[in-house]
C-alpha positions in Angstrom: -286.2 -186.5 3.5 -285.3 -183.2 5.0 -281.9 -182.2 6.1 -281.5 -181.6 9.8 -279.7 -182.4 13.0 -280.3 -185.6 15.0 -279.4 -185.3 18.7 -276.4 -187.5 19.7 -278.4 -189.0 22.5 -282.0 -190.1 22.1 -284.7 -188.4 24.2 -286.5 -190.3 26.9 -289.9 -191.8 26.6 -292.3 -192.1 29.6 -292.7 -195.9 29.5 -289.0 -196.8 29.1 -285.5 -196.3 30.4 -284.2 -192.8 29.8 -281.7 -193.9 27.1 -284.6 -194.9 24.8 -286.1 -192.9 22.0 -289.2 -194.4 20.5 -290.1 -193.8 16.8 -293.4 -194.5 15.1 -294.2 -197.6 13.2 -294.2 -197.3 9.4 -296.9 -199.8 9.0 -299.6 -200.5 11.6 -301.4 -203.8 11.6 -305.2 -203.8 11.4 -307.0 -204.5 14.7 -305.3 -204.8 18.0 -301.5 -204.8 18.3 -300.3 -208.1 20.0 -303.5 -210.0 19.1 -303.8 -211.8 22.5 -304.2 -209.1 25.2 -301.7 -210.8 27.5 -298.9 -210.0 25.0 -299.4 -206.4 25.7 -297.8 -207.1 29.0 -294.6 -207.5 27.1 -294.5 -203.9 25.9 -292.4 -202.7 28.8 -290.1 -205.8 29.1 -289.3 -205.4 25.4 -288.1 -201.8 25.9 -286.3 -202.8 29.1 -284.4 -205.4 27.2 -283.6 -202.9 24.4 -282.3 -200.5 27.0 -279.7 -203.1 28.1 -278.4 -204.1 24.7 -274.6 -203.6 24.1 -274.0 -200.0 23.3 -277.5 -198.9 24.5 -276.1 -196.7 27.3 -275.2 -194.2 24.6 -278.8 -194.2 23.4 -281.1 -196.7 21.6 -283.9 -196.1 19.1 -286.8 -198.4 19.2 -289.6 -198.9 16.6 -292.7 -201.1 17.4 -294.4 -203.0 14.6 -291.3 -202.5 12.3 -292.0 -203.7 8.7 -288.7 -205.3 7.7 -288.0 -206.8 4.2 -289.3 -210.2 5.5 -291.9 -209.9 8.3 -293.1 -207.4 10.8 -291.1 -207.4 14.1 -292.9 -206.6 17.3 -290.0 -204.3 18.2 -286.8 -203.2 16.5 -284.0 -201.7 18.5 -281.0 -199.9 17.0 -277.9 -199.0 19.0 -274.8 -197.0 18.1 -276.8 -195.2 15.5 -276.6 -191.5 16.2 -273.6 -190.6 14.0 -274.9 -192.8 11.1 -278.4 -191.3 11.3 -277.0 -187.8 11.2 -274.7 -188.6 8.3 -277.5 -190.3 6.4 -280.1 -187.5 6.9 -277.6 -184.8 6.1 -276.7 -186.5 2.8 -280.1 -185.5 1.5 -280.2 -188.6 -0.7 -283.6 -190.1 -1.3 -284.4 -193.4 0.6 -283.3 -196.6 -1.1 -286.8 -198.0 -0.8 -286.9 -201.3 -2.7 -285.1 -204.6 -2.1 -283.7 -204.9 -5.6 -282.4 -201.3 -5.5 -280.9 -201.9 -2.0 -279.3 -205.1 -3.2 -277.6 -203.3 -6.1 -276.5 -200.5 -3.8 -275.0 -202.8 -1.3 -273.0 -204.6 -4.0 -271.3 -201.3 -4.9 -268.2 -200.7 -2.7 -267.6 -197.4 -1.0 -263.8 -197.2 -1.1 -263.1 -198.5 -4.6 -264.7 -198.5 -8.0 -266.6 -201.4 -9.5 -268.1 -202.1 -12.9 -271.7 -202.9 -13.7 -270.5 -206.4 -14.9 -268.9 -207.0 -11.5 -272.2 -206.0 -9.8 -274.1 -208.4 -12.1 -271.7 -211.2 -11.1 -272.1 -210.5 -7.3 -275.9 -210.4 -7.2 -277.0 -212.5 -10.2 -279.2 -209.9 -11.8 -279.4 -209.4 -15.6 -277.3 -206.7 -17.2 -280.4 -204.7 -18.1 -281.7 -204.8 -14.5 -278.4 -203.8 -13.0 -278.0 -200.9 -15.5 -281.4 -199.6 -14.7 -280.9 -199.7 -11.0 -277.5 -198.1 -11.2 -278.9 -195.3 -13.2 -281.6 -194.7 -10.6 -279.0 -194.8 -7.8 -276.8 -192.4 -9.7 -279.6 -190.0 -10.2 -280.4 -189.9 -6.5 -276.7 -189.5 -5.6 -276.5 -192.9 -3.8 -273.7 -194.0 -6.2 -271.4 -192.1 -8.5 -270.0 -193.2 -11.8 -266.5 -192.2 -13.0 -264.9 -193.6 -16.1 -267.2 -196.6 -16.1 -266.8 -197.5 -12.5 -269.2 -197.0 -9.6 -268.7 -196.1 -6.0 -271.4 -195.9 -3.3 -271.9 -192.7 -1.2 -270.4 -193.3 2.2 -273.7 -192.4 3.9 -275.5 -195.3 2.2 -274.7 -198.0 4.8 -276.6 -199.9 7.4 -276.9 -197.7 10.4 -275.9 -198.9 13.9 -276.7 -202.3 15.2 -280.2 -203.5 14.5 -282.0 -206.0 16.8 -285.4 -207.4 15.9 -287.7 -209.0 18.5 -290.7 -211.3 18.3 -293.0 -211.3 21.4 -295.3 -214.1 22.4 -297.1 -215.2 25.5 -295.9 -218.8 25.3 -295.9 -220.0 21.7 -292.1 -220.3 21.4 -292.2 -222.4 18.3 -294.0 -219.8 16.2 -291.9 -217.0 17.8 -288.7 -218.7 16.8 -289.9 -219.2 13.3 -290.7 -215.5 12.9 -287.5 -214.3 14.6 -285.5 -216.5 12.3 -287.0 -214.6 9.3 -285.9 -211.3 10.9 -282.3 -212.5 11.1 -282.2 -212.1 7.3 -282.3 -208.4 7.6 -281.4 -207.5 11.2 -277.9 -207.8 12.8 -279.4 -210.0 15.5 -282.9 -211.2 16.4 -284.6 -212.8 19.4 -287.7 -214.2 21.0 -289.3 -212.6 24.1 -291.8 -214.8 26.0 -294.1 -213.8 28.8 -294.1 -217.2 30.4 -291.3 -219.8 30.5 -292.2 -222.9 28.5 -292.2 -226.3 30.2 -289.4 -227.5 27.9 -287.2 -224.5 28.5 -284.0 -226.5 28.0 -285.1 -227.6 24.5 -286.2 -224.1 23.6 -282.8 -222.7 24.7 -281.0 -225.3 22.6 -283.2 -224.5 19.6 -282.6 -220.8 20.0 -278.9 -221.2 20.3 -278.8 -223.4 17.2 -280.3 -220.6 15.2 -278.2 -217.9 16.8 -281.3 -216.3 18.3 -281.7 -214.5 21.6 -284.3 -215.8 24.1 -285.8 -213.8 27.0 -288.5 -214.6 29.5 -290.0 -211.3 30.5 -287.2 -208.7 30.9 -284.5 -211.3 31.5 -282.2 -212.7 28.8 -281.8 -216.5 28.9 -279.8 -216.4 25.7 -278.2 -213.2 24.5 -278.8 -212.2 20.9 -275.9 -213.0 18.6 -274.7 -210.6 15.9 -274.7 -212.5 12.6 -272.9 -211.9 9.4 -274.4 -211.1 6.0 -274.2 -214.4 4.3 -274.7 -213.2 0.7 -275.6 -210.2 -1.4 -279.4 -210.6 -0.8 -278.8 -210.5 3.0 -276.6 -207.4 2.5 -279.4 -205.7 0.5 -282.0 -206.7 3.0 -280.0 -205.2 5.9 -279.5 -201.9 3.9 -283.2 -201.8 3.1 -284.1 -202.3 6.8 -281.8 -199.5 7.7 -283.3 -197.2 5.2 -286.8 -197.9 6.6 -285.4 -197.2 10.1 -284.0 -193.9 8.9 -287.4 -193.0 7.5 -289.0 -193.6 10.9 -286.3 -191.6 12.7 -286.7 -188.8 10.1 -290.5 -188.8 10.7 -289.9 -188.4 14.4 -287.4 -185.6 14.0 -289.8 -183.8 11.7 -292.6 -184.1 14.3 -290.3 -182.5 16.9 -289.3 -179.5 14.8 
């Protein structure tokens, strides 16, 4: 990853609101994107919804077909990210590119030291595994060891607020199932349907019970809810998703220089 400056406000894209900067997908699915052609009609509504997220007025980055740690979201939107992106890229530290590595990194505090044994206890890995991952993180500069205790570099944190969306024409049940998977690595996730289902009241109730957002076209019926990282694996998954997002932003910045 190259060092460089990331603008404080994203650049506009022709198909979206002017506060949106679109980055390239890291993984592209074979065949057509959005398998039923009708779902392509949701491209613009997805970006309109992203442009109205909390904090989006200061700029929002969006990545289609985002390969998260668990599933490929139709669109990921990240708000309040500019300062974190710049700090992360300027650090020059190699991407934390594997879930196990990200889980260990996330278990190491930034403001205080921790021992390898404490990391083992937090995440349930073996002593040998933790020692190996800590060495790798120390070599890259992601963590630093002093007198047997480790601290994480302050730039190695989840960047901004990450929202993951699943788009479907009308198959709300499948969409909710997929969006629920994204909630394990995004701060919030939601379902975007092209057409309202006949049992909308039931769908709304189901989405709320899972703390998922629900939109019909470009209108939120249920706003996405920011969740908390329930355990060390969730924290590692969120960090890995952020690192993949940073890679997509870094690729965009490189293409513009």
